[in-house]
C-alpha positions as a Markdown table, in Angstrom:
| # | Residue | x | y | z |
|---|---|---|---|---|
| 1 | His | -0.8 | 13.6 | 5.8 |
| 2 | Lys | -0.1 | 10.2 | 6.3 |
| 3 | Ile | -3.7 | 7.6 | 6.8 |
| 4 | Asp | -3.4 | 4.6 | 9.1 |
| 5 | Leu | -5.3 | 2.2 | 7.2 |
| 6 | Pro | -7.5 | -0.1 | 9.6 |
| 7 | Glu | -7.2 | -3.0 | 10.8 |
| 8 | Lys | -10.0 | -6.0 | 9.4 |
| 9 | Leu | -9.3 | -3.5 | 5.8 |
| 10 | Ala | -8.7 | -6.7 | 3.2 |
| 11 | Ala | -8.2 | -5.5 | -0.5 |
| 12 | Ile | -7.7 | -2.0 | -1.7 |
| 13 | Gly | -9.7 | -1.8 | -5.1 |
| 14 | Phe | -8.9 | -0.2 | -8.7 |
| 15 | Met | -7.2 | 3.6 | -8.5 |
| 16 | Thr | -8.9 | 3.3 | -5.0 |
| 17 | Phe | -5.6 | 6.5 | -4.2 |
| 18 | Ser | -5.4 | 7.6 | -7.9 |
| 19 | Gly | -4.5 | 11.8 | -7.7 |
| 20 | Cys | -4.7 | 11.6 | -3.4 |
| 21 | Gly | -2.7 | 14.0 | -2.0 |
| 22 | Leu | -0.2 | 11.4 | 1.1 |
| 23 | Thr | 2.4 | 11.5 | 1.9 |
| 24 | Glu | 3.0 | 8.4 | 3.9 |
| 25 | Met | 0.7 | 5.4 | 4.1 |
| 26 | Ile | 0.3 | 2.4 | 6.8 |
| 27 | Phe | -0.6 | -0.8 | 5.7 |
| 28 | Pro | -2.5 | -3.1 | 8.1 |
| 29 | Lys | -1.5 | -7.2 | 8.7 |
| 30 | Ser | -4.9 | -7.9 | 7.2 |
| 31 | Ile | -4.0 | -6.3 | 3.9 |
| 32 | Arg | -3.9 | -9.4 | 1.6 |
| 33 | Tyr | -4.6 | -7.6 | -1.7 |
| 34 | Ile | -3.9 | -4.4 | -3.6 |
| 35 | Asp | -5.3 | -3.6 | -7.3 |
| 36 | Asn | -3.2 | -2.6 | -10.3 |
| 37 | Leu | -2.9 | 1.2 | -10.5 |
| 38 | Ala | -4.3 | 1.6 | -6.4 |
| 39 | Phe | -1.8 | 4.9 | -5.8 |
| 40 | Glu | -1.2 | 5.9 | -9.7 |
| 41 | Asn | -0.2 | 9.5 | -9.7 |
| 42 | Cys | -0.2 | 9.3 | -5.8 |
| 43 | Ser | 2.6 | 11.9 | -4.4 |
| 44 | Ile | 2.9 | 9.2 | -1.4 |
| 45 | Phe | 6.2 | 9.0 | -1.2 |
| 46 | Lys | 6.7 | 6.0 | 2.2 |
| 47 | Phe | 4.3 | 2.4 | 2.3 |
| 48 | Val | 4.5 | 0.5 | 5.8 |
| 49 | Tyr | 3.4 | -2.4 | 6.6 |
| 50 | Arg | 2.5 | -3.4 | 10.0 |
| 51 | Gly | 3.8 | -6.8 | 9.8 |
| 52 | Gly | 7.5 | -8.9 | 8.3 |
| 53 | Gln | 8.9 | -8.7 | 5.1 |
| 54 | Asp | 7.5 | -12.8 | 5.1 |
| 55 | Asp | 4.1 | -11.9 | 5.7 |
| 56 | Trp | 4.1 | -9.2 | 3.2 |
| 57 | Ile | 6.0 | -11.8 | 0.4 |
| 58 | Glu | 3.5 | -14.8 | 1.7 |
| 59 | Lys | 0.2 | -12.6 | 2.1 |
| 60 | Val | -0.3 | -10.1 | -0.1 |
| 61 | Asp | -1.3 | -10.7 | -3.8 |
| 62 | Leu | 0.3 | -7.4 | -5.3 |
| 63 | Glu | 0.0 | -6.9 | -9.2 |
| 64 | Asp | 2.1 | -5.9 | -11.0 |
| 65 | Asp | 0.7 | -1.3 | -11.6 |
| 66 | Ala | 0.0 | -1.2 | -8.1 |
| 67 | Phe | 2.3 | 1.6 | -7.2 |
| 68 | Ala | 2.6 | 2.7 | -10.6 |
| 69 | Gln | 3.2 | 6.4 | -11.0 |
| 70 | Ser | 3.9 | 6.8 | -7.1 |
| 71 | Gly | 6.6 | 8.2 | -5.7 |
| 72 | Ala | 7.9 | 5.2 | -3.6 |
| 73 | Trp | 10.4 | 3.1 | -3.8 |
| 74 | Gly | 9.4 | 0.2 | -2.0 |
| 75 | Val | 7.6 | -0.8 | 1.5 |
| 76 | Asp | 9.0 | -0.5 | 4.7 |
| 77 | Phe | 8.6 | -2.8 | 7.2 |
| 78 | Leu | 7.9 | -2.5 | 11.5 |
| 79 | Glu | 8.7 | -6.2 | 12.3 |
């Protein structure tokens, strides 16, 4: 199961997708903040960002434990 988050989404809050059964998530270029444990115990194994790696590093404030206990090893970039 895949979800393509809508453009204009700026933040993902604390434990928003905790325990979800999704396998892939696509972040919009508008994302700016991902809170702690947003994906805790989630089955997602692939995260994709619609922008480039430099944009991700420069624009997205990512809490240390945002991807804690998810199956993903990182984020892929479309640009």
